mmCIF file as gemmi writes it, N, C-alpha and C atoms, coordinates in Angstrom:
data_model
loop_
_atom_site.group_PDB
_atom_site.id
_atom_site.type_symbol
_atom_site.label_atom_id
_atom_site.label_alt_id
_atom_site.label_comp_id
_atom_site.label_asym_id
_atom_site.label_entity_id
_atom_site.label_seq_id
_atom_site.pdbx_PDB_ins_code
_atom_site.Cartn_x
_atom_site.Cartn_y
_atom_site.Cartn_z
_atom_site.occupancy
_atom_site.B_iso_or_equiv
_atom_site.pdbx_formal_charge
_atom_site.auth_seq_id
_atom_site.auth_asym_id
_atom_site.pdbx_PDB_model_num
ATOM 1 N N . MET Axp A 1 ? -37.248 -48.743 -5.504 1 0 ? 1 A 1
ATOM 2 C CA . MET Axp A 1 ? -37.29 -49.742 -4.433 1 0 ? 1 A 1
ATOM 3 C C . MET Axp A 1 ? -36.676 -49.189 -3.14 1 0 ? 1 A 1
ATOM 4 N N . ILE Axp A 2 ? -35.971 -48.073 -3.268 1 0 ? 2 A 1
ATOM 5 C CA . ILE Axp A 2 ? -35.333 -47.507 -2.085 1 0 ? 2 A 1
ATOM 6 C C . ILE Axp A 2 ? -36.29 -46.529 -1.427 1 0 ? 2 A 1
ATOM 7 N N . ASN Axp A 3 ? -36.745 -46.856 -0.222 1 0 ? 3 A 1
ATOM 8 C CA . ASN Axp A 3 ? -37.708 -45.999 0.47 1 0 ? 3 A 1
ATOM 9 C C . ASN Axp A 3 ? -37.004 -44.875 1.223 1 0 ? 3 A 1
ATOM 10 N N . GLU Axp A 4 ? -35.815 -45.182 1.758 1 0 ? 4 A 1
ATOM 11 C CA . GLU Axp A 4 ? -35.11 -44.195 2.566 1 0 ? 4 A 1
ATOM 12 C C . GLU Axp A 4 ? -33.917 -43.645 1.796 1 0 ? 4 A 1
ATOM 13 N N . LEU Axp A 5 ? -33.914 -42.35 1.59 1 0 ? 5 A 1
ATOM 14 C CA . LEU Axp A 5 ? -32.782 -41.735 0.906 1 0 ? 5 A 1
ATOM 15 C C . LEU Axp A 5 ? -31.749 -41.312 1.936 1 0 ? 5 A 1
ATOM 16 N N . PRO Axp A 6 ? -30.482 -41.501 1.643 1 0 ? 6 A 1
ATOM 17 C CA . PRO Axp A 6 ? -29.421 -41.132 2.574 1 0 ? 6 A 1
ATOM 18 C C . PRO Axp A 6 ? -29.324 -39.624 2.752 1 0 ? 6 A 1
ATOM 19 N N . VAL Axp A 7 ? -29.05 -39.208 3.97 1 0 ? 7 A 1
ATOM 20 C CA . VAL Axp A 7 ? -28.907 -37.785 4.249 1 0 ? 7 A 1
ATOM 21 C C . VAL Axp A 7 ? -27.534 -37.302 3.801 1 0 ? 7 A 1
ATOM 22 N N . GLY Axp A 8 ? -26.522 -38.06 4.175 1 0 ? 8 A 1
ATOM 23 C CA . GLY Axp A 8 ? -25.156 -37.668 3.833 1 0 ? 8 A 1
ATOM 24 C C . GLY Axp A 8 ? -24.365 -38.864 3.348 1 0 ? 8 A 1
ATOM 25 N N . VAL Axp A 9 ? -23.336 -38.591 2.575 1 0 ? 9 A 1
ATOM 26 C CA . VAL Axp A 9 ? -22.485 -39.666 2.071 1 0 ? 9 A 1
ATOM 27 C C . VAL Axp A 9 ? -21.052 -39.39 2.493 1 0 ? 9 A 1
ATOM 28 N N . GLU Axp A 10 ? -20.45 -40.369 3.165 1 0 ? 10 A 1
ATOM 29 C CA . GLU Axp A 10 ? -19.06 -40.202 3.587 1 0 ? 10 A 1
ATOM 30 C C . GLU Axp A 10 ? -18.179 -41.2 2.836 1 0 ? 10 A 1
ATOM 31 N N . VAL Axp A 11 ? -17.115 -40.694 2.259 1 0 ? 11 A 1
ATOM 32 C CA . VAL Axp A 11 ? -16.182 -41.579 1.552 1 0 ? 11 A 1
ATOM 33 C C . VAL Axp A 11 ? -14.911 -41.702 2.381 1 0 ? 11 A 1
ATOM 34 N N . THR Axp A 12 ? -14.663 -42.911 2.877 1 0 ? 12 A 1
ATOM 35 C CA . THR Axp A 12 ? -13.472 -43.123 3.699 1 0 ? 12 A 1
ATOM 36 C C . THR Axp A 12 ? -12.572 -44.154 3.027 1 0 ? 12 A 1
ATOM 37 N N . SER Axp A 13 ? -11.473 -44.472 3.662 1 0 ? 13 A 1
ATOM 38 C CA . SER Axp A 13 ? -10.531 -45.432 3.08 1 0 ? 13 A 1
ATOM 39 C C . SER Axp A 13 ? -11.109 -46.842 3.079 1 0 ? 13 A 1
ATOM 40 N N . THR Axp A 14 ? -12.097 -47.076 3.957 1 0 ? 14 A 1
ATOM 41 C CA . THR Axp A 14 ? -12.685 -48.41 4.039 1 0 ? 14 A 1
ATOM 42 C C . THR Axp A 14 ? -13.854 -48.579 3.089 1 0 ? 14 A 1
ATOM 43 N N . GLY Axp A 15 ? -14.395 -47.47 2.594 1 0 ? 15 A 1
ATOM 44 C CA . GLY Axp A 15 ? -15.516 -47.592 1.672 1 0 ? 15 A 1
ATOM 45 C C . GLY Axp A 15 ? -16.424 -46.382 1.731 1 0 ? 15 A 1
ATOM 46 N N . ILE Axp A 16 ? -17.62 -46.565 1.217 1 0 ? 16 A 1
ATOM 47 C CA . ILE Axp A 16 ? -18.576 -45.466 1.179 1 0 ? 16 A 1
ATOM 48 C C . ILE Axp A 16 ? -19.687 -45.719 2.193 1 0 ? 16 A 1
ATOM 49 N N . PHE Axp A 17 ? -19.961 -44.751 3.039 1 0 ? 17 A 1
ATOM 50 C CA . PHE Axp A 17 ? -20.988 -44.896 4.06 1 0 ? 17 A 1
ATOM 51 C C . PHE Axp A 17 ? -22.158 -43.973 3.77 1 0 ? 17 A 1
ATOM 52 N N . LEU Axp A 18 ? -23.361 -44.514 3.96 1 0 ? 18 A 1
ATOM 53 C CA . LEU Axp A 18 ? -24.55 -43.691 3.769 1 0 ? 18 A 1
ATOM 54 C C . LEU Axp A 18 ? -25.225 -43.482 5.124 1 0 ? 18 A 1
ATOM 55 N N . ARG Axp A 19 ? -25.531 -42.237 5.458 1 0 ? 19 A 1
ATOM 56 C CA . ARG Axp A 19 ? -26.217 -41.959 6.721 1 0 ? 19 A 1
ATOM 57 C C . ARG Axp A 19 ? -27.699 -41.754 6.432 1 0 ? 19 A 1
ATOM 58 N N . ARG Axp A 20 ? -28.536 -42.595 7.048 1 0 ? 20 A 1
ATOM 59 C CA . ARG Axp A 20 ? -29.972 -42.504 6.806 1 0 ? 20 A 1
ATOM 60 C C . ARG Axp A 20 ? -30.64 -41.583 7.816 1 0 ? 20 A 1
ATOM 61 N N . LYS Axp A 21 ? -31.685 -40.914 7.355 1 0 ? 21 A 1
ATOM 62 C CA . LYS Axp A 21 ? -32.319 -39.891 8.185 1 0 ? 21 A 1
ATOM 63 C C . LYS Axp A 21 ? -33.262 -40.494 9.226 1 0 ? 21 A 1
ATOM 64 N N . ASN Axp A 22 ? -33.728 -41.733 9.002 1 0 ? 22 A 1
ATOM 65 C CA . ASN Axp A 22 ? -34.68 -42.346 9.932 1 0 ? 22 A 1
ATOM 66 C C . ASN Axp A 22 ? -34.02 -42.807 11.232 1 0 ? 22 A 1
ATOM 67 N N . ASN Axp A 23 ? -32.703 -42.933 11.221 1 0 ? 23 A 1
ATOM 68 C CA . ASN Axp A 23 ? -32.01 -43.39 12.43 1 0 ? 23 A 1
ATOM 69 C C . ASN Axp A 23 ? -31.53 -42.192 13.235 1 0 ? 23 A 1
ATOM 70 N N . SER Axp A 24 ? -31.991 -42.099 14.472 1 0 ? 24 A 1
ATOM 71 C CA . SER Axp A 24 ? -31.641 -40.951 15.302 1 0 ? 24 A 1
ATOM 72 C C . SER Axp A 24 ? -30.166 -41.008 15.725 1 0 ? 24 A 1
ATOM 73 N N . ASP Axp A 25 ? -29.625 -42.234 15.886 1 0 ? 25 A 1
ATOM 74 C CA . ASP Axp A 25 ? -28.246 -42.352 16.333 1 0 ? 25 A 1
ATOM 75 C C . ASP Axp A 25 ? -27.276 -42.363 15.159 1 0 ? 25 A 1
ATOM 76 N N . ILE Axp A 26 ? -27.787 -42.047 13.964 1 0 ? 26 A 1
ATOM 77 C CA . ILE Axp A 26 ? -26.974 -41.958 12.749 1 0 ? 26 A 1
ATOM 78 C C . ILE Axp A 26 ? -26.022 -43.139 12.598 1 0 ? 26 A 1
ATOM 79 N N . GLU Axp A 27 ? -26.588 -44.268 12.207 1 0 ? 27 A 1
ATOM 80 C CA . GLU Axp A 27 ? -25.736 -45.419 11.943 1 0 ? 27 A 1
ATOM 81 C C . GLU Axp A 27 ? -25.17 -45.299 10.544 1 0 ? 27 A 1
ATOM 82 N N . LYS Axp A 28 ? -24.007 -45.873 10.349 1 0 ? 28 A 1
ATOM 83 C CA . LYS Axp A 28 ? -23.388 -45.799 9.041 1 0 ? 28 A 1
ATOM 84 C C . LYS Axp A 28 ? -23.498 -47.165 8.363 1 0 ? 28 A 1
ATOM 85 N N . TYR Axp A 29 ? -24.031 -47.141 7.164 1 0 ? 29 A 1
ATOM 86 C CA . TYR Axp A 29 ? -24.185 -48.381 6.423 1 0 ? 29 A 1
ATOM 87 C C . TYR Axp A 29 ? -23.122 -48.464 5.349 1 0 ? 29 A 1
ATOM 88 N N . PHE Axp A 30 ? -22.394 -49.586 5.359 1 0 ? 30 A 1
ATOM 89 C CA . PHE Axp A 30 ? -21.329 -49.755 4.378 1 0 ? 30 A 1
ATOM 90 C C . PHE Axp A 30 ? -21.918 -50.175 3.042 1 0 ? 30 A 1
ATOM 91 N N . VAL Axp A 31 ? -21.557 -49.463 2.013 1 0 ? 31 A 1
ATOM 92 C CA . VAL Axp A 31 ? -22.02 -49.793 0.674 1 0 ? 31 A 1
ATOM 93 C C . VAL Axp A 31 ? -20.837 -50.267 -0.145 1 0 ? 31 A 1
ATOM 94 N N . HIS Axp A 32 ? -20.894 -51.523 -0.57 1 0 ? 32 A 1
ATOM 95 C CA . HIS Axp A 32 ? -19.794 -52.08 -1.355 1 0 ? 32 A 1
ATOM 96 C C . HIS Axp A 32 ? -19.871 -51.513 -2.764 1 0 ? 32 A 1
ATOM 97 N N . HIS Axp A 33 ? -18.837 -50.784 -3.137 1 0 ? 33 A 1
ATOM 98 C CA . HIS Axp A 33 ? -18.838 -50.159 -4.451 1 0 ? 33 A 1
ATOM 99 C C . HIS Axp A 33 ? -17.41 -50.176 -5 1 0 ? 33 A 1
ATOM 100 N N . PRO Axp A 34 ? -17.259 -50.476 -6.27 1 0 ? 34 A 1
ATOM 101 C CA . PRO Axp A 34 ? -15.928 -50.552 -6.895 1 0 ? 34 A 1
ATOM 102 C C . PRO Axp A 34 ? -15.141 -49.245 -6.75 1 0 ? 34 A 1
ATOM 103 N N . ILE Axp A 35 ? -15.866 -48.123 -6.626 1 0 ? 35 A 1
ATOM 104 C CA . ILE Axp A 35 ? -15.185 -46.824 -6.561 1 0 ? 35 A 1
ATOM 105 C C . ILE Axp A 35 ? -14.4 -46.685 -5.268 1 0 ? 35 A 1
ATOM 106 N N . SER Axp A 36 ? -14.751 -47.471 -4.251 1 0 ? 36 A 1
ATOM 107 C CA . SER Axp A 36 ? -14.043 -47.392 -2.972 1 0 ? 36 A 1
ATOM 108 C C . SER Axp A 36 ? -12.587 -47.83 -3.139 1 0 ? 36 A 1
ATOM 109 N N . THR Axp A 37 ? -12.361 -48.799 -4.014 1 0 ? 37 A 1
ATOM 110 C CA . THR Axp A 37 ? -10.992 -49.269 -4.241 1 0 ? 37 A 1
ATOM 111 C C . THR Axp A 37 ? -10.179 -48.199 -4.963 1 0 ? 37 A 1
ATOM 112 N N . ILE Axp A 38 ? -10.866 -47.411 -5.769 1 0 ? 38 A 1
ATOM 113 C CA . ILE Axp A 38 ? -10.185 -46.332 -6.478 1 0 ? 38 A 1
ATOM 114 C C . ILE Axp A 38 ? -9.697 -45.281 -5.492 1 0 ? 38 A 1
ATOM 115 N N . PHE Axp A 39 ? -10.547 -44.981 -4.495 1 0 ? 39 A 1
ATOM 116 C CA . PHE Axp A 39 ? -10.158 -44.007 -3.483 1 0 ? 39 A 1
ATOM 117 C C . PHE Axp A 39 ? -9.012 -44.538 -2.629 1 0 ? 39 A 1
ATOM 118 N N . GLU Axp A 40 ? -9.026 -45.842 -2.358 1 0 ? 40 A 1
ATOM 119 C CA . GLU Axp A 40 ? -7.949 -46.429 -1.558 1 0 ? 40 A 1
ATOM 120 C C . GLU Axp A 40 ? -6.622 -46.3 -2.292 1 0 ? 40 A 1
ATOM 121 N N . GLN Axp A 41 ? -6.628 -46.606 -3.58 1 0 ? 41 A 1
ATOM 122 C CA . GLN Axp A 41 ? -5.396 -46.523 -4.369 1 0 ? 41 A 1
ATOM 123 C C . GLN Axp A 41 ? -4.928 -45.079 -4.469 1 0 ? 41 A 1
ATOM 124 N N . ASP Axp A 42 ? -5.893 -44.146 -4.485 1 0 ? 42 A 1
ATOM 125 C CA . ASP Axp A 42 ? -5.554 -42.738 -4.594 1 0 ? 42 A 1
ATOM 126 C C . ASP Axp A 42 ? -4.896 -42.239 -3.312 1 0 ? 42 A 1
ATOM 127 N N . MET Axp A 43 ? -5.345 -42.759 -2.161 1 0 ? 43 A 1
ATOM 128 C CA . MET Axp A 43 ? -4.803 -42.309 -0.884 1 0 ? 43 A 1
ATOM 129 C C . MET Axp A 43 ? -3.412 -42.887 -0.638 1 0 ? 43 A 1
ATOM 130 N N . LEU Axp A 44 ? -3.153 -44.076 -1.196 1 0 ? 44 A 1
ATOM 131 C CA . LEU Axp A 44 ? -1.846 -44.679 -1.025 1 0 ? 44 A 1
ATOM 132 C C . LEU Axp A 44 ? -0.819 -43.902 -1.84 1 0 ? 44 A 1
């Protein structure tokens, strides 16, 4: 069902961002994922 595959994946303290290749200005889409909380706890 996913037509656009993300070019890059960035993991930050706020969550996981996917950069799509169709957007020239490289917008970041926030993906809600349980693993983001794990990274937050790890950084603390």
